[in-house]
C-alpha atoms as a printed R data frame, in Angstrom:
    type eleno elety resid chain resno       x       y       z
1   ATOM     1    CA   MET     A     1  91.895 -18.994 -14.606
2   ATOM     2    CA   HIS     A     2  95.274 -18.542 -13.744
3   ATOM     3    CA   LYS     A     3  96.448 -14.561 -14.284
4   ATOM     4    CA   ALA     A     4  99.210 -13.612 -15.956
5   ATOM     5    CA   LEU     A     5 102.216 -10.783 -16.368
6   ATOM     6    CA   VAL     A     6 104.373 -10.629 -18.728
7   ATOM     7    CA   ALA     A     7 107.455  -8.733 -17.186
8   ATOM     8    CA   TYR     A     8 110.331  -7.119 -19.026
9   ATOM     9    CA   PHE     A     9 113.782  -5.109 -18.911
10  ATOM    10    CA   SER     A    10 114.606  -3.964 -23.297
11  ATOM    11    CA   ALA     A    11 117.448  -1.452 -23.288
12  ATOM    12    CA   THR     A    12 117.010  -1.553 -27.575
13  ATOM    13    CA   GLY     A    13 113.217  -2.377 -28.185
14  ATOM    14    CA   ASN     A    14 114.074  -5.817 -29.066
15  ATOM    15    CA   THR     A    15 112.795  -7.220 -26.004
16  ATOM    16    CA   LYS     A    16 109.632  -5.696 -25.664
17  ATOM    17    CA   GLN     A    17 108.442  -5.887 -29.269
18  ATOM    18    CA   VAL     A    18 108.546  -9.391 -27.842
19  ATOM    19    CA   ALA     A    19 107.235  -9.156 -24.760
20  ATOM    20    CA   SER     A    20 104.366  -6.857 -26.036
21  ATOM    21    CA   LYS     A    21 103.373  -9.326 -28.654
22  ATOM    22    CA   LEU     A    22 103.447 -12.014 -26.208
23  ATOM    23    CA   SER     A    23 101.478 -10.520 -23.869
24  ATOM    24    CA   LYS     A    24  98.648 -10.159 -26.147
25  ATOM    25    CA   VAL     A    25  99.079 -14.065 -27.509
26  ATOM    26    CA   ILE     A    26  98.338 -14.932 -23.597
27  ATOM    27    CA   SER     A    27  95.760 -12.197 -22.635
28  ATOM    28    CA   GLY     A    28  98.569 -11.261 -20.187
29  ATOM    29    CA   ASN     A    29  98.598  -8.208 -18.238
30  ATOM    30    CA   LEU     A    30 102.296  -6.157 -19.660
31  ATOM    31    CA   HIS     A    31 104.567  -4.855 -17.448
32  ATOM    32    CA   GLU     A    32 108.126  -2.533 -18.635
33  ATOM    33    CA   ILE     A    33 111.537  -3.092 -16.130
34  ATOM    34    CA   VAL     A    34 112.399   0.486 -16.392
35  ATOM    35    CA   PRO     A    35 115.629   2.069 -14.697
36  ATOM    36    CA   LYS     A    36 115.974   4.887 -12.738
37  ATOM    37    CA   ASP     A    37 118.515   5.981 -15.308
38  ATOM    38    CA   ALA     A    38 117.926   4.989 -18.419
39  ATOM    39    CA   TYR     A    39 120.666   3.422 -20.376
40  ATOM    40    CA   THR     A    40 121.952   5.556 -23.585
41  ATOM    41    CA   SER     A    41 123.802   3.782 -25.836
42  ATOM    42    CA   ASN     A    42 126.944   4.983 -24.945
43  ATOM    43    CA   ASP     A    43 126.790   2.828 -22.198
44  ATOM    44    CA   LEU     A    44 125.396   0.048 -23.908
45  ATOM    45    CA   ASN     A    45 128.931  -0.088 -25.944
46  ATOM    46    CA   TRP     A    46 129.645  -3.663 -24.858
47  ATOM    47    CA   LYS     A    47 133.629  -3.447 -26.710
48  ATOM    48    CA   ASP     A    48 134.231  -0.002 -24.030
49  ATOM    49    CA   LYS     A    49 135.125  -2.141 -20.503
50  ATOM    50    CA   GLN     A    50 133.999   1.791 -18.759
51  ATOM    51    CA   SER     A    51 130.881   1.606 -19.730
52  ATOM    52    CA   ARG     A    52 127.829   0.992 -17.728
53  ATOM    53    CA   THR     A    53 126.793  -1.998 -18.796
54  ATOM    54    CA   THR     A    54 130.277  -3.921 -18.773
55  ATOM    55    CA   LYS     A    55 130.638  -2.864 -15.307
56  ATOM    56    CA   GLU     A    56 127.277  -3.887 -13.873
57  ATOM    57    CA   MET     A    57 128.023  -7.594 -15.451
58  ATOM    58    CA   ASN     A    58 131.548  -7.343 -13.832
59  ATOM    59    CA   ASP     A    59 129.651  -7.369 -10.335
60  ATOM    60    CA   LYS     A    60 127.328  -9.482 -10.208
61  ATOM    61    CA   SER     A    61 125.571  -8.243  -6.631
62  ATOM    62    CA   TYR     A    62 125.002  -5.076  -8.467
63  ATOM    63    CA   ARG     A    63 121.801  -3.837  -8.596
64  ATOM    64    CA   PRO     A    64 119.861  -1.508 -10.934
65  ATOM    65    CA   GLU     A    65 118.132   0.840  -9.560
66  ATOM    66    CA   ILE     A    66 114.117   0.759 -11.124
67  ATOM    67    CA   SER     A    67 112.200   3.264 -11.125
68  ATOM    68    CA   ASP     A    68 108.762   1.719 -11.137
69  ATOM    69    CA   GLN     A    69 106.816  -0.720  -9.859
70  ATOM    70    CA   VAL     A    70 103.735  -3.672  -9.847
71  ATOM    71    CA   ASP     A    71 101.786  -2.918  -7.430
72  ATOM    72    CA   ASN     A    72  99.204  -5.938  -7.308
73  ATOM    73    CA   MET     A    73 101.961  -8.069  -8.336
74  ATOM    74    CA   ASP     A    74 100.022 -11.247  -5.917
75  ATOM    75    CA   SER     A    75  97.113 -10.787  -7.936
76  ATOM    76    CA   TYR     A    76  99.489 -12.650 -10.574
77  ATOM    77    CA   ASP     A    77  99.954 -16.220 -10.122
78  ATOM    78    CA   THR     A    78 102.838 -16.987 -13.579
79  ATOM    79    CA   ILE     A    79 105.182 -14.021 -14.645
80  ATOM    80    CA   TYR     A    80 106.934 -14.076 -18.322
81  ATOM    81    CA   LEU     A    81 110.062 -12.993 -17.570
82  ATOM    82    CA   GLY     A    82 112.208 -11.687 -20.608
83  ATOM    83    CA   TYR     A    83 115.430  -9.580 -21.498
84  ATOM    84    CA   PRO     A    84 117.801  -9.238 -23.541
85  ATOM    85    CA   ILE     A    85 121.152 -11.657 -22.835
86  ATOM    86    CA   TRP     A    86 124.181  -9.077 -22.204
87  ATOM    87    CA   TRP     A    87 127.758 -10.668 -22.079
88  ATOM    88    CA   GLY     A    88 126.290 -14.588 -22.225
89  ATOM    89    CA   VAL     A    89 123.622 -13.789 -19.135
90  ATOM    90    CA   VAL     A    90 120.646 -11.666 -17.586
91  ATOM    91    CA   PRO     A    91 120.970  -8.172 -17.515
92  ATOM    92    CA   THR     A    92 121.006  -7.554 -13.162
93  ATOM    93    CA   ILE     A    93 117.934  -4.928 -13.580
94  ATOM    94    CA   VAL     A    94 116.036  -8.063 -13.872
95  ATOM    95    CA   ASN     A    95 117.320  -9.457 -10.359
96  ATOM    96    CA   THR     A    96 116.019  -5.940  -9.058
97  ATOM    97    CA   PHE     A    97 112.982  -6.856  -9.926
98  ATOM    98    CA   LEU     A    98 112.979 -10.113  -8.749
99  ATOM    99    CA   GLU     A    99 114.312  -9.371  -5.317
100 ATOM   100    CA   LYS     A   100 111.142  -6.328  -4.982
101 ATOM   101    CA   TYR     A   101 108.595  -8.144  -4.089
102 ATOM   102    CA   ASP     A   102 107.484 -12.246  -2.417
103 ATOM   103    CA   LEU     A   103 107.049 -14.443  -5.224
104 ATOM   104    CA   ASP     A   104 107.182 -17.265  -3.626
105 ATOM   105    CA   GLY     A   105 105.147 -20.472  -5.479
106 ATOM   106    CA   LYS     A   106 104.552 -18.698  -8.924
107 ATOM   107    CA   ASP     A   107 105.839 -19.595 -12.183
108 ATOM   108    CA   ILE     A   108 108.264 -17.264 -13.728
109 ATOM   109    CA   ILE     A   109 109.067 -18.588 -16.887
110 ATOM   110    CA   THR     A   110 111.653 -16.758 -18.713
111 ATOM   111    CA   PHE     A   111 112.441 -15.919 -22.241
112 ATOM   112    CA   ALA     A   112 115.025 -13.100 -24.171
113 ATOM   113    CA   THR     A   113 116.417 -12.259 -27.288
114 ATOM   114    CA   SER     A   114 120.012 -11.576 -28.941
115 ATOM   115    CA   ALA     A   115 121.228 -11.590 -32.137
116 ATOM   116    CA   SER     A   116 123.889 -14.539 -31.246
117 ATOM   117    CA   SER     A   117 123.389 -16.147 -27.450
118 ATOM   118    CA   GLU     A   118 121.966 -18.283 -26.399
119 ATOM   119    CA   MET     A   119 120.135 -18.493 -23.260
120 ATOM   120    CA   GLY     A   120 122.561 -19.677 -21.163
121 ATOM   121    CA   LYS     A   121 122.638 -20.204 -17.450
122 ATOM   122    CA   SER     A   122 120.470 -17.242 -17.767
123 ATOM   123    CA   THR     A   123 117.309 -18.741 -15.954
124 ATOM   124    CA   GLU     A   124 119.800 -20.783 -12.801
125 ATOM   125    CA   GLU     A   125 121.099 -17.326 -12.315
126 ATOM   126    CA   LEU     A   126 117.619 -15.709 -11.493
127 ATOM   127    CA   LYS     A   127 117.093 -18.553  -9.130
128 ATOM   128    CA   ALA     A   128 118.326 -16.859  -6.057
129 ATOM   129    CA   SER     A   129 116.729 -12.990  -6.575
130 ATOM   130    CA   ALA     A   130 113.749 -15.300  -6.507
131 ATOM   131    CA   LYS     A   131 113.364 -17.733  -3.615
132 ATOM   132    CA   GLY     A   132 110.243 -19.967  -2.944
133 ATOM   133    CA   ALA     A   133 109.874 -19.180  -7.649
134 ATOM   134    CA   HIS     A   134 109.203 -21.965 -10.048
135 ATOM   135    CA   PHE     A   135 111.151 -21.479 -13.090
136 ATOM   136    CA   LYS     A   136 110.769 -22.980 -16.019
137 ATOM   137    CA   GLU     A   137 113.412 -22.160 -19.305
138 ATOM   138    CA   GLY     A   138 111.522 -20.420 -21.767
139 ATOM   139    CA   GLN     A   139 113.924 -20.047 -25.097
140 ATOM   140    CA   ILE     A   140 115.495 -16.853 -26.983
141 ATOM   141    CA   LEU     A   141 112.556 -15.259 -29.297
142 ATOM   142    CA   LYS     A   142 113.505 -13.542 -32.720
143 ATOM   143    CA   LYS     A   143 112.383  -9.839 -32.580
144 ATOM   144    CA   ASP     A   144 110.163 -10.154 -35.425
145 ATOM   145    CA   ILE     A   145 108.710 -13.484 -34.197
146 ATOM   146    CA   SER     A   146 104.874 -14.097 -35.031
147 ATOM   147    CA   ASP     A   147 101.837 -14.846 -33.002
148 ATOM   148    CA   GLU     A   148 101.468 -18.366 -34.286
149 ATOM   149    CA   GLU     A   149 105.372 -19.165 -32.799
150 ATOM   150    CA   LEU     A   150 104.254 -17.205 -30.272
151 ATOM   151    CA   LYS     A   151 101.489 -19.645 -29.952
152 ATOM   152    CA   THR     A   152 103.801 -22.240 -30.505
153 ATOM   153    CA   PHE     A   153 105.787 -21.058 -27.632
154 ATOM   154    CA   VAL     A   154 103.216 -20.473 -25.202
155 ATOM   155    CA   ASP     A   155 101.988 -24.583 -26.112
156 ATOM   156    CA   SER     A   156 105.338 -26.333 -25.495
157 ATOM   157    CA   LEU     A   157 105.465 -24.793 -21.902
158 ATOM   158    CA   ASN     A   158 102.616 -26.831 -21.082
159 ATOM   159    CA   LYS     A   159 103.540 -30.118 -22.238
């Protein structure tokens, strides 16, 4: 049996809600990617060109620090990786998370939350941060997704 981890970054709680449900549906462990410095509502103001997130997203090499780690990453075969879509892409803190580990040979299945964006090139952009991992693009999942819809999503990945 494959051991699965649901790792997620959530600034407003939407991705956390989906990730929590998904971990129960797949009977996987749950891990939150926690920034060393929490994002405030001002930091998340995408209309402010001087906000923290705007600056981070304009510099793709920037890696926000995270305050935690997965101590037993070697024990996982599959990682479901969840994040919000910011500026049409994945927040760079997710790259920080991936770059902390040797993920060679692991299956990484992405999923995202967004009110209006699609997955875009988010999965493709993560590949450089997890060399040797096998990526499978998931889909945008709404925060109020049902367990049944999550089961359908997981089953669709195995086709």
